[in-house]
GUDOTI-236994 format. One record per residue: residue in one letter; x, y, z of N, C-alpha, C in turn. Coordinates in nm, 4 decimals. Layout:
BEGIN
+------+----------+----------+----------+----------+----------+----------+----------+----------+----------+
| type |      npx |      npy |      npz |     capx |     capy |     capz |      cpx |      cpy |      cpz |
+------+----------+----------+----------+----------+----------+----------+----------+----------+----------+
|    a |        X |        Y |        Z |        X |        Y |        Z |        X |        Y |        Z |
...
+------+----------+----------+----------+----------+----------+----------+----------+----------+----------+
END
This chain:
BEGIN
+------+----------+----------+----------+----------+----------+----------+----------+----------+----------+
| type |      npx |      npy |      npz |     capx |     capy |     capz |      cpx |      cpy |      cpz |
+------+----------+----------+----------+----------+----------+----------+----------+----------+----------+
|    x |   1.6463 |  -4.9718 |   0.7334 |   1.5110 |  -4.9177 |   0.6515 |   1.5009 |  -4.9208 |   0.5078 |
|    x |   1.6159 |  -4.9934 |   0.4315 |   1.6246 |  -4.9993 |   0.3088 |   1.5219 |  -5.1537 |   0.2676 |
|    x |   1.4397 |  -5.1753 |   0.1725 |   1.3946 |  -5.2700 |   0.1424 |   1.2754 |  -5.3561 |   0.2187 |
|    x |   1.2268 |  -5.2742 |   0.3145 |   1.0816 |  -5.2762 |   0.4387 |   1.0329 |  -5.4004 |   0.3227 |
|    x |   0.9755 |  -5.5130 |   0.4321 |   0.8542 |  -5.6000 |   0.3619 |   0.7220 |  -5.4999 |   0.3485 |
|    x |   0.6444 |  -5.5759 |   0.2607 |   0.5208 |  -5.5007 |   0.2209 |   0.4776 |  -5.4407 |   0.3887 |
|    x |   0.4373 |  -5.6087 |   0.4637 |   0.3262 |  -5.5690 |   0.5975 |   0.3821 |  -5.4881 |   0.7026 |
|    x |   0.5502 |  -5.4545 |   0.6859 |   0.5569 |  -5.3767 |   0.7318 |   0.5207 |  -5.1557 |   0.6980 |
|    x |   0.5742 |  -5.1952 |   0.5831 |   0.5155 |  -5.0512 |   0.4919 |   0.3587 |  -5.0484 |   0.5511 |
|    x |   0.2784 |  -5.1818 |   0.5082 |   0.1457 |  -5.1458 |   0.5188 |   0.0928 |  -5.1138 |   0.6868 |
|    x |   0.1753 |  -5.1703 |   0.7668 |   0.1694 |  -5.1253 |   0.9227 |   0.1803 |  -5.0232 |   0.9072 |
|    x |   0.2749 |  -4.9083 |   0.9159 |   0.2971 |  -4.7628 |   0.9183 |   0.2088 |  -4.6983 |   0.8583 |
|    x |   0.1531 |  -4.7232 |   0.7534 |   0.0206 |  -4.6529 |   0.6576 |  -0.0771 |  -4.6363 |   0.7274 |
|    x |  -0.0886 |  -4.7616 |   0.8173 |  -0.2593 |  -4.7983 |   0.8604 |  -0.2046 |  -4.7227 |   1.0373 |
|    x |  -0.1103 |  -4.6978 |   1.0294 |  -0.0477 |  -4.6638 |   1.2045 |  -0.0729 |  -4.5138 |   1.2125 |
|    x |  -0.0144 |  -4.4474 |   1.0593 |  -0.0241 |  -4.2921 |   1.0492 |  -0.2073 |  -4.2460 |   1.0298 |
|    x |  -0.2566 |  -4.2968 |   0.9211 |  -0.3596 |  -4.2681 |   0.9379 |  -0.4384 |  -4.2699 |   1.0513 |
|    x |  -0.4176 |  -4.4314 |   1.1397 |  -0.4860 |  -4.3843 |   1.2990 |  -0.4505 |  -4.2346 |   1.3329 |
|    x |  -0.3066 |  -4.2287 |   1.3606 |  -0.2811 |  -4.1014 |   1.4328 |  -0.3205 |  -3.9883 |   1.3640 |
|    x |  -0.3574 |  -3.9386 |   1.2367 |  -0.4098 |  -3.7971 |   1.1987 |  -0.5574 |  -3.8262 |   1.2434 |
|    x |  -0.6276 |  -3.9585 |   1.2520 |  -0.7650 |  -3.9439 |   1.2701 |  -0.7971 |  -3.9030 |   1.4842 |
|    x |  -0.6802 |  -3.9907 |   1.5363 |  -0.6729 |  -3.9290 |   1.6377 |  -0.6594 |  -3.7747 |   1.6651 |
|    x |  -0.5263 |  -3.7325 |   1.5575 |  -0.5165 |  -3.5877 |   1.5493 |  -0.6371 |  -3.4821 |   1.5501 |
|    x |  -0.6909 |  -3.5368 |   1.4708 |  -0.8609 |  -3.4319 |   1.3898 |  -0.9221 |  -3.4726 |   1.5661 |
|    x |  -0.9800 |  -3.5496 |   1.6468 |  -0.9798 |  -3.5712 |   1.7261 |  -0.9682 |  -3.5162 |   1.8442 |
|    x |  -0.8607 |  -3.4817 |   1.8606 |  -0.8044 |  -3.3829 |   1.9314 |  -0.8283 |  -3.2626 |   1.9366 |
|    x |  -0.8198 |  -3.2689 |   1.8131 |  -0.8595 |  -3.0931 |   1.8056 |  -0.9679 |  -3.0348 |   1.7986 |
|    x |  -1.0769 |  -3.1149 |   1.7911 |  -1.2195 |  -3.1378 |   1.8229 |  -1.2579 |  -3.1114 |   1.9491 |
|    x |  -1.2178 |  -3.1919 |   2.0227 |  -1.2036 |  -3.2264 |   2.2048 |  -1.1675 |  -3.0987 |   2.2237 |
|    x |  -1.0077 |  -3.0405 |   2.2248 |  -1.0182 |  -2.9688 |   2.2891 |  -1.0819 |  -2.8263 |   2.2045 |
|    x |  -1.1236 |  -2.7796 |   2.0982 |  -1.1832 |  -2.6560 |   2.0882 |  -1.3461 |  -2.6979 |   2.1450 |
|    x |  -1.3635 |  -2.7650 |   2.1522 |  -1.5571 |  -2.8187 |   2.2128 |  -1.4961 |  -2.7704 |   2.3866 |
|    x |  -1.3763 |  -2.8066 |   2.4425 |  -1.3465 |  -2.8287 |   2.5892 |  -1.3690 |  -2.6666 |   2.5996 |
|    x |  -1.2818 |  -2.5461 |   2.5258 |  -1.2904 |  -2.4294 |   2.5460 |  -1.4128 |  -2.3668 |   2.5144 |
|    x |  -1.5215 |  -2.4476 |   2.4986 |  -1.6805 |  -2.4242 |   2.4330 |  -1.6652 |  -2.3070 |   2.3257 |
|    x |  -1.5920 |  -2.3313 |   2.1918 |  -1.5836 |  -2.2534 |   2.1004 |  -1.6207 |  -2.3197 |   1.9789 |
|    x |  -1.7594 |  -2.3071 |   1.9124 |  -1.8475 |  -2.3365 |   1.8154 |  -1.7455 |  -2.3760 |   1.6785 |
|    x |  -1.7229 |  -2.4117 |   1.5830 |  -1.6774 |  -2.4025 |   1.5110 |  -1.6544 |  -2.3258 |   1.3889 |
|    x |  -1.7713 |  -2.2483 |   1.3478 |  -1.7825 |  -2.1584 |   1.2961 |  -1.7253 |  -2.0444 |   1.3442 |
|    x |  -1.7024 |  -2.0102 |   1.5211 |  -1.6253 |  -1.8982 |   1.6057 |  -1.5078 |  -1.9282 |   1.5776 |
|    x |  -1.4708 |  -2.0668 |   1.5742 |  -1.3357 |  -2.1228 |   1.5053 |  -1.2647 |  -2.0948 |   1.3945 |
|    x |  -1.3409 |  -2.0909 |   1.3147 |  -1.3153 |  -2.1028 |   1.1603 |  -1.2656 |  -1.9135 |   1.1658 |
|    x |  -1.3738 |  -1.8322 |   1.2184 |  -1.3561 |  -1.6849 |   1.2293 |  -1.1949 |  -1.6544 |   1.2570 |
|    x |  -1.1636 |  -1.7404 |   1.4271 |  -1.0363 |  -1.6737 |   1.4428 |  -0.9177 |  -1.7205 |   1.3607 |
|    x |  -0.9271 |  -1.7900 |   1.2396 |  -0.8348 |  -1.8547 |   1.2306 |  -0.8537 |  -1.7854 |   1.0874 |
|    x |  -0.9375 |  -1.7371 |   1.0524 |  -0.9993 |  -1.6380 |   0.9241 |  -0.9706 |  -1.7270 |   0.7714 |
|    x |  -1.0484 |  -1.8236 |   0.8194 |  -1.0283 |  -1.9228 |   0.6898 |  -1.2882 |  -1.9912 |   0.7217 |
|    x |  -1.3207 |  -2.0311 |   0.5922 |  -1.4429 |  -2.0305 |   0.5703 |  -1.4385 |  -2.1647 |   0.6793 |
|    x |  -1.5901 |  -2.1821 |   0.7415 |  -1.6330 |  -2.2514 |   0.8290 |  -1.6289 |  -2.3706 |   0.7914 |
|    x |  -1.6910 |  -2.3837 |   0.6386 |  -1.6789 |  -2.5369 |   0.5538 |  -1.5178 |  -2.5973 |   0.5703 |
|    x |  -1.4429 |  -2.4799 |   0.5060 |  -1.3067 |  -2.5340 |   0.5268 |  -1.2703 |  -2.5753 |   0.6185 |
|    x |  -1.2746 |  -2.5298 |   0.7518 |  -1.2371 |  -2.5737 |   0.8794 |  -1.2761 |  -2.7116 |   0.9059 |
|    x |  -1.4645 |  -2.6968 |   0.9021 |  -1.4792 |  -2.8395 |   0.9126 |  -1.4440 |  -2.9787 |   0.8314 |
|    x |  -1.4650 |  -2.9195 |   0.7212 |  -1.3682 |  -3.0213 |   0.6224 |  -1.1472 |  -3.0527 |   0.7045 |
|    x |  -1.1183 |  -2.9677 |   0.7482 |  -1.0093 |  -3.0340 |   0.8172 |  -1.0036 |  -3.0828 |   0.9373 |
|    x |  -1.0749 |  -3.0418 |   1.0454 |  -1.1534 |  -3.1006 |   1.1380 |  -1.2041 |  -3.2577 |   1.0779 |
|    x |  -1.3054 |  -3.2705 |   1.0377 |  -1.2610 |  -3.4085 |   1.0316 |  -1.1824 |  -3.4653 |   0.9325 |
|    x |  -1.0998 |  -3.4735 |   0.9117 |  -0.9918 |  -3.5418 |   0.8303 |  -1.0353 |  -3.5682 |   0.6508 |
|    x |  -1.1619 |  -3.4608 |   0.5920 |  -1.1538 |  -3.4631 |   0.4877 |  -1.0650 |  -3.3856 |   0.3672 |
|    x |  -1.0089 |  -3.3120 |   0.4249 |  -0.8817 |  -3.2178 |   0.3929 |  -0.7637 |  -3.2314 |   0.4625 |
|    x |  -0.6521 |  -3.2302 |   0.3899 |  -0.4992 |  -3.2251 |   0.4504 |  -0.4765 |  -3.0868 |   0.5378 |
|    x |  -0.4585 |  -3.0194 |   0.6218 |  -0.4469 |  -2.9249 |   0.7187 |  -0.3203 |  -2.8383 |   0.6502 |
|    x |  -0.2967 |  -2.7444 |   0.6072 |  -0.1614 |  -2.6444 |   0.5438 |  -0.0985 |  -2.6469 |   0.7078 |
|    x |   0.0043 |  -2.6652 |   0.6922 |   0.0910 |  -2.6990 |   0.7956 |   0.0949 |  -2.5376 |   0.8934 |
|    x |   0.0408 |  -2.4105 |   0.8015 |   0.0952 |  -2.2897 |   0.8539 |  -0.0595 |  -2.2419 |   0.9708 |
|    x |  -0.1771 |  -2.3465 |   0.8582 |  -0.2863 |  -2.3554 |   0.9710 |  -0.3259 |  -2.4392 |   1.0630 |
|    x |  -0.2483 |  -2.5025 |   1.0495 |  -0.2364 |  -2.5990 |   1.1708 |  -0.1549 |  -2.5580 |   1.3118 |
|    x |  -0.0456 |  -2.4882 |   1.2654 |   0.0111 |  -2.4217 |   1.4049 |  -0.0825 |  -2.2822 |   1.4310 |
|    x |  -0.1181 |  -2.2097 |   1.3061 |  -0.2534 |  -2.1414 |   1.3663 |  -0.3845 |  -2.1923 |   1.5104 |
|    x |  -0.3783 |  -2.3126 |   1.4578 |  -0.4891 |  -2.3925 |   1.5152 |  -0.4270 |  -2.4225 |   1.6462 |
|    x |  -0.3106 |  -2.4815 |   1.6638 |  -0.2486 |  -2.4906 |   1.7790 |  -0.2084 |  -2.3782 |   1.9034 |
|    x |  -0.1975 |  -2.2514 |   1.8085 |  -0.1972 |  -2.1476 |   1.9059 |  -0.3293 |  -2.0868 |   1.9117 |
|    x |  -0.4425 |  -2.0814 |   1.8727 |  -0.5865 |  -2.0762 |   1.9065 |  -0.6402 |  -2.1494 |   2.0257 |
|    x |  -0.5625 |  -2.2286 |   1.9863 |  -0.6254 |  -2.3930 |   2.1171 |  -0.5353 |  -2.3545 |   2.2734 |
|    x |  -0.4505 |  -2.2516 |   2.1908 |  -0.3098 |  -2.2520 |   2.2829 |  -0.2908 |  -2.4199 |   2.3845 |
|    x |  -0.2217 |  -2.4844 |   2.2922 |  -0.1635 |  -2.6124 |   2.3267 |  -0.0463 |  -2.6468 |   2.2239 |
|    x |   0.0497 |  -2.6933 |   2.2382 |   0.1619 |  -2.7775 |   2.1704 |   0.1450 |  -2.8381 |   2.0759 |
|    x |   0.1942 |  -2.8358 |   1.9506 |   0.1707 |  -2.9274 |   1.8328 |   0.1997 |  -3.1144 |   1.8849 |
|    x |   0.2461 |  -3.0954 |   2.0131 |   0.2798 |  -3.2353 |   2.0502 |   0.1921 |  -3.2698 |   2.1349 |
|    x |   0.1164 |  -3.1754 |   2.1923 |   0.0018 |  -3.2024 |   2.2454 |  -0.1312 |  -3.1978 |   2.1604 |
|    x |  -0.1170 |  -3.1847 |   2.0571 |  -0.2136 |  -3.2575 |   1.9540 |  -0.2108 |  -3.3804 |   1.9094 |
|    x |  -0.0734 |  -3.3971 |   1.9006 |   0.0006 |  -3.5402 |   1.8218 |  -0.0169 |  -3.6568 |   1.9483 |
|    x |  -0.0209 |  -3.5686 |   2.0668 |  -0.0650 |  -3.7044 |   2.1595 |   0.0906 |  -3.7233 |   2.2082 |
|    x |   0.1557 |  -3.6382 |   2.1714 |   0.3338 |  -3.6872 |   2.2138 |   0.3586 |  -3.6805 |   2.3672 |
|    x |   0.2707 |  -3.5589 |   2.4211 |   0.2798 |  -3.5529 |   2.5823 |   0.1312 |  -3.5198 |   2.6169 |
|    x |   0.1273 |  -3.5155 |   2.7387 |   0.0284 |  -3.4504 |   2.8321 |   0.0639 |  -3.3308 |   2.8439 |
|    x |   0.1819 |  -3.2628 |   2.8132 |   0.2010 |  -3.1358 |   2.8528 |   0.1391 |  -3.0340 |   2.7530 |
|    x |   0.0017 |  -2.9279 |   2.7680 |  -0.0750 |  -2.8726 |   2.6960 |   0.0143 |  -2.7265 |   2.6234 |
|    x |   0.0923 |  -2.7021 |   2.6893 |   0.1884 |  -2.6168 |   2.5873 |   0.3140 |  -2.5667 |   2.6701 |
|    x |   0.4160 |  -2.5379 |   2.5928 |   0.5539 |  -2.5521 |   2.6466 |   0.5562 |  -2.4082 |   2.6573 |
|    x |   0.6423 |  -2.3186 |   2.7547 |   0.6841 |  -2.1797 |   2.7808 |   0.7521 |  -2.1443 |   2.6199 |
|    x |   0.7888 |  -1.9987 |   2.5917 |   0.8778 |  -1.9769 |   2.5219 |   0.8435 |  -1.9914 |   2.3778 |
|    x |   0.6865 |  -2.0889 |   2.3723 |   0.6741 |  -2.1591 |   2.2358 |   0.6329 |  -1.9895 |   2.1321 |
|    x |   0.6762 |  -1.9992 |   1.9811 |   0.6737 |  -1.9007 |   1.9239 |   0.5591 |  -1.9155 |   1.7997 |
|    x |   0.5207 |  -1.8160 |   1.6950 |   0.4884 |  -1.8949 |   1.5879 |   0.6072 |  -1.9500 |   1.4912 |
|    x |   0.5132 |  -2.1173 |   1.4253 |   0.6292 |  -2.1750 |   1.3369 |   0.7115 |  -2.0361 |   1.2068 |
|    x |   0.8256 |  -2.1263 |   1.1825 |   0.9252 |  -2.0196 |   1.0896 |   0.9241 |  -2.1720 |   0.9564 |
|    x |   0.8389 |  -2.1476 |   0.8507 |   0.8189 |  -2.2663 |   0.7230 |   0.9831 |  -2.3202 |   0.6744 |
|    x |   1.0684 |  -2.1605 |   0.7091 |   1.1925 |  -2.1557 |   0.6821 |   1.2627 |  -2.3050 |   0.7702 |
|    x |   1.2583 |  -2.2074 |   0.8847 |   1.3328 |  -2.2971 |   1.0008 |   1.2502 |  -2.4893 |   0.9797 |
|    x |   1.1482 |  -2.4876 |   0.9613 |   1.1033 |  -2.6629 |   0.9515 |   1.2060 |  -2.7068 |   0.8668 |
|    x |   1.2304 |  -2.6550 |   0.7147 |   1.2491 |  -2.6986 |   0.6142 |   1.4161 |  -2.6963 |   0.6434 |
|    x |   1.4792 |  -2.5970 |   0.7021 |   1.6014 |  -2.6616 |   0.7373 |   1.6372 |  -2.7618 |   0.8613 |
|    x |   1.5525 |  -2.7646 |   0.9601 |   1.5527 |  -2.8634 |   1.0196 |   1.4857 |  -3.0036 |   1.0180 |
|    x |   1.4564 |  -3.0085 |   0.8607 |   1.4224 |  -3.1527 |   0.8270 |   1.5517 |  -3.2139 |   0.7777 |
|    x |   1.5968 |  -3.1667 |   0.7172 |   1.7582 |  -3.2177 |   0.6535 |   1.8507 |  -3.2017 |   0.7547 |
|    x |   1.8399 |  -3.1308 |   0.8393 |   1.9503 |  -3.0797 |   0.9923 |   1.9227 |  -3.2595 |   1.0483 |
|    x |   1.8100 |  -3.2667 |   1.0993 |   1.7697 |  -3.3989 |   1.1695 |   1.7665 |  -3.5106 |   1.0713 |
|    x |   1.7639 |  -3.5149 |   0.9861 |   1.7980 |  -3.6042 |   0.8903 |   1.9570 |  -3.6483 |   0.8751 |
|    x |   2.0242 |  -3.5678 |   0.8552 |   2.2005 |  -3.5732 |   0.8755 |   2.2030 |  -3.6320 |   0.9755 |
|    x |   2.1570 |  -3.5766 |   1.0846 |   2.2004 |  -3.5984 |   1.2229 |   2.1513 |  -3.7625 |   1.2895 |
|    x |   2.0823 |  -3.7676 |   1.2467 |   1.9862 |  -3.9197 |   1.2540 |   2.1243 |  -4.0146 |   1.1668 |
|    x |   2.1575 |  -3.9574 |   1.0599 |   2.2312 |  -4.0280 |   0.9062 |   2.1445 |  -4.1485 |   0.8287 |
|    x |   2.0061 |  -4.0359 |   0.8290 |   1.9003 |  -4.0949 |   0.7222 |   1.9871 |  -4.0316 |   0.5610 |
|    x |   1.9438 |  -4.1197 |   0.4672 |   1.9820 |  -4.0606 |   0.3813 |   1.8330 |  -3.9907 |   0.3141 |
|    x |   1.7855 |  -3.9384 |   0.2203 |   1.7006 |  -3.8885 |   0.1857 |   1.5905 |  -4.0082 |   0.1186 |
|    x |   1.6557 |  -4.1240 |   0.0374 |   1.6050 |  -4.2517 |   0.0303 |   1.5498 |  -4.3068 |   0.1564 |
|    x |   1.6160 |  -4.3291 |   0.2501 |   1.5712 |  -4.3487 |   0.3460 |   1.4166 |  -4.3060 |   0.4407 |
|    x |   1.4381 |  -4.1781 |   0.4118 |   1.2622 |  -4.0724 |   0.4875 |   1.1589 |  -4.1055 |   0.3908 |
|    x |   1.2426 |  -4.1345 |   0.2789 |   1.0917 |  -4.1725 |   0.1370 |   1.0585 |  -4.2804 |   0.1951 |
|    x |   1.1391 |  -4.4167 |   0.1761 |   1.0922 |  -4.5189 |   0.2134 |   1.0485 |  -4.4874 |   0.3658 |
|    x |   1.0514 |  -4.4516 |   0.4346 |   0.9922 |  -4.4634 |   0.6067 |   0.8191 |  -4.4300 |   0.5382 |
|    x |   0.8413 |  -4.3041 |   0.4752 |   0.7070 |  -4.2268 |   0.4329 |   0.6417 |  -4.3122 |   0.3218 |
|    x |   0.6658 |  -4.3778 |   0.2755 |   0.6422 |  -4.4226 |   0.1462 |   0.5919 |  -4.3477 |   0.0463 |
|    x |   0.6863 |  -4.2761 |  -0.0015 |   0.6625 |  -4.2147 |  -0.1123 |   0.8240 |  -4.1612 |  -0.1539 |
|    x |   0.8160 |  -4.0726 |  -0.2713 |   0.9482 |  -4.1084 |  -0.3363 |   1.0329 |  -3.9829 |  -0.3043 |
|    x |   1.2000 |  -4.0198 |  -0.3394 |   1.2436 |  -3.9462 |  -0.2886 |   1.2558 |  -3.8401 |  -0.3502 |
|    x |   1.2289 |  -3.7921 |  -0.4361 |   1.2032 |  -3.6102 |  -0.4745 |   1.0809 |  -3.5602 |  -0.3985 |
|    x |   1.0146 |  -3.6087 |  -0.3318 |   0.9173 |  -3.5871 |  -0.2733 |   1.0169 |  -3.5096 |  -0.1519 |
|    x |   1.0717 |  -3.5568 |  -0.1044 |   1.1681 |  -3.5449 |   0.0397 |   1.2533 |  -3.4239 |  -0.0051 |
|    x |   1.3189 |  -3.4713 |  -0.0971 |   1.3963 |  -3.3359 |  -0.1861 |   1.3198 |  -3.2487 |  -0.1904 |
|    x |   1.2152 |  -3.2443 |  -0.2202 |   1.1511 |  -3.1187 |  -0.2695 |   1.0920 |  -3.0611 |  -0.1442 |
|    x |   1.0629 |  -3.1437 |  -0.0082 |   1.0374 |  -3.0688 |   0.1146 |   1.1253 |  -2.9815 |   0.1844 |
|    x |   1.2462 |  -3.0538 |   0.1605 |   1.3730 |  -2.9525 |   0.1982 |   1.4073 |  -2.8307 |   0.1282 |
|    x |   1.3571 |  -2.8527 |   0.0474 |   1.4184 |  -2.7439 |  -0.1203 |   1.3112 |  -2.6064 |  -0.0678 |
|    x |   1.1425 |  -2.6870 |   0.0163 |   1.0600 |  -2.5514 |  -0.0093 |   0.9824 |  -2.5844 |  -0.1597 |
|    x |   1.0002 |  -2.6567 |  -0.2303 |   0.9500 |  -2.6472 |  -0.3432 |   0.8161 |  -2.7187 |  -0.3490 |
|    x |   0.7871 |  -2.8091 |  -0.2772 |   0.6578 |  -2.8902 |  -0.2163 |   0.6500 |  -2.8308 |  -0.0798 |
|    x |   0.5116 |  -2.8134 |  -0.0589 |   0.4629 |  -2.8039 |   0.1140 |   0.4521 |  -2.9262 |   0.1914 |
|    x |   0.4914 |  -2.9226 |   0.2847 |   0.4952 |  -3.0413 |   0.4021 |   0.4455 |  -3.0592 |   0.4761 |
|    x |   0.3175 |  -3.2159 |   0.4102 |   0.1661 |  -3.1934 |   0.5181 |   0.2044 |  -3.2189 |   0.6363 |
|    x |   0.0864 |  -3.1878 |   0.7577 |   0.1267 |  -3.2290 |   0.8434 |   0.1405 |  -3.3604 |   0.9204 |
|    x |   0.0982 |  -3.4767 |   0.8523 |   0.0930 |  -3.6070 |   0.8804 |   0.2656 |  -3.6152 |   0.8325 |
|    x |   0.3437 |  -3.5623 |   0.7496 |   0.4867 |  -3.5710 |   0.7395 |   0.5567 |  -3.5211 |   0.8904 |
|    x |   0.5265 |  -3.4156 |   0.9141 |   0.5668 |  -3.3685 |   1.0367 |   0.5696 |  -3.4302 |   1.1403 |
|    x |   0.4373 |  -3.5287 |   1.1290 |   0.4071 |  -3.6345 |   1.2577 |   0.4950 |  -3.7495 |   1.2603 |
|    x |   0.4993 |  -3.7605 |   1.1169 |   0.6098 |  -3.9005 |   1.1216 |   0.7464 |  -3.8875 |   1.1274 |
|    x |   0.7753 |  -3.7340 |   1.0740 |   0.9131 |  -3.7401 |   1.0908 |   0.9721 |  -3.7059 |   1.2436 |
|    x |   0.8735 |  -3.6555 |   1.2990 |   0.9314 |  -3.5888 |   1.4114 |   0.9438 |  -3.7643 |   1.5236 |
|    x |   0.8323 |  -3.8719 |   1.4868 |   0.8580 |  -3.9608 |   1.5582 |   0.9582 |  -4.0330 |   1.4824 |
|    x |   0.9965 |  -4.0699 |   1.3713 |   1.0848 |  -4.1675 |   1.3220 |   1.2958 |  -4.0711 |   1.3787 |
|    x |   1.2527 |  -3.9098 |   1.4017 |   1.3697 |  -3.8742 |   1.4799 |   1.3386 |  -3.8834 |   1.6045 |
|    x |   1.2494 |  -3.8941 |   1.6839 |   1.2520 |  -3.9410 |   1.8409 |   1.2524 |  -3.8177 |   1.8989 |
|    x |   1.1656 |  -3.7194 |   1.8398 |   1.1653 |  -3.5674 |   1.8866 |   1.0506 |  -3.5009 |   1.8850 |
|    x |   1.0400 |  -3.3423 |   1.9562 |   0.9255 |  -3.2682 |   1.9712 |   0.9062 |  -3.2680 |   1.8442 |
|    x |   0.7909 |  -3.2259 |   1.7368 |   0.7471 |  -3.1840 |   1.6769 |   0.7275 |  -3.0365 |   1.6918 |
|    x |   0.7163 |  -2.9811 |   1.7841 |   0.7164 |  -2.8213 |   1.8222 |   0.8898 |  -2.7659 |   1.7765 |
|    x |   0.9596 |  -2.8864 |   1.8232 |   1.1201 |  -2.8822 |   1.8083 |   1.1310 |  -2.8405 |   1.6138 |
|    x |   1.0982 |  -2.9903 |   1.5420 |   1.0931 |  -2.9813 |   1.4428 |   1.0444 |  -2.8101 |   1.3525 |
|    x |   0.9187 |  -2.7954 |   1.3851 |   0.8912 |  -2.6309 |   1.3448 |   0.9297 |  -2.5300 |   1.4116 |
|    x |   1.0339 |  -2.5748 |   1.4658 |   1.0978 |  -2.4418 |   1.5201 |   1.0522 |  -2.3347 |   1.5915 |
|    x |   0.9242 |  -2.3812 |   1.6908 |   0.8114 |  -2.3359 |   1.7625 |   0.9114 |  -2.3113 |   1.9092 |
|    x |   1.0056 |  -2.3974 |   1.9353 |   1.0686 |  -2.4216 |   2.0443 |   1.2018 |  -2.4770 |   2.0353 |
|    x |   1.2762 |  -2.4583 |   2.1429 |   1.4287 |  -2.5080 |   2.1348 |   1.4356 |  -2.6567 |   2.1579 |
|    x |   1.4736 |  -2.6885 |   2.1700 |   1.5368 |  -2.8607 |   2.2539 |   1.5549 |  -2.8130 |   2.4147 |
|    x |   1.5991 |  -2.7276 |   2.4351 |   1.6511 |  -2.7081 |   2.5889 |   1.4736 |  -2.6205 |   2.6640 |
|    x |   1.4096 |  -2.6529 |   2.6126 |   1.2507 |  -2.5543 |   2.6313 |   1.1275 |  -2.6660 |   2.6508 |
|    x |   1.2003 |  -2.8205 |   2.6358 |   1.1259 |  -2.9289 |   2.6394 |   1.1444 |  -2.9670 |   2.7924 |
|    x |   1.0630 |  -2.9869 |   2.8839 |   1.0883 |  -3.0403 |   3.0631 |   1.0135 |  -3.1819 |   3.0607 |
|    x |   0.9349 |  -3.1883 |   2.9951 |   0.8943 |  -3.3522 |   2.9864 |   0.9841 |  -3.3837 |   2.8309 |
|    x |   0.9840 |  -3.5636 |   2.8814 |   1.0566 |  -3.6123 |   2.8013 |   0.9161 |  -3.6495 |   2.6743 |
|    x |   0.9287 |  -3.6728 |   2.5737 |   0.8087 |  -3.6542 |   2.4242 |   0.7936 |  -3.8193 |   2.4396 |
|    x |   0.6832 |  -3.8829 |   2.4748 |   0.6611 |  -4.0341 |   2.3997 |   0.6560 |  -4.0395 |   2.2699 |
|    x |   0.6249 |  -4.2005 |   2.2980 |   0.6213 |  -4.2568 |   2.1777 |   0.4711 |  -4.2657 |   2.1222 |
+------+----------+----------+----------+----------+----------+----------+----------+----------+----------+
END
């Protein structure tokens, strides 16, 4: 993980941007499949329609709590939105708990024998950012959840504390 060549870091950055574009498209398509207008959906989420439009079009990062609300309102799993599975929803799924997310980031980092610097190198951010995520000093962006779930080869719903590992029937795909 250490001293990744520039082209490797560049590849991961491009891949991350592509994944986020696909995420916004999946949210929009799922909402449209349910025949819900943008302004109606924003009202359900208790946010301004213009704010929701910025989220859905990728012009503003989605806070993780709102992202969880989006998944719950669409009745789909986070893994489904991330295109990690074709299963739309898991049984026993619950509302995410931010404290569980923070402890899970550290737990799975240690279980996978990664240092904070390893994670920082993978995400192309400073080590202090990783520390701040784990301590709850800084909010964890949705793209970080996506990237960490890929790095740890696990369900994003498990990382978010929405489900337990044993609640997953289908293997998560890359």
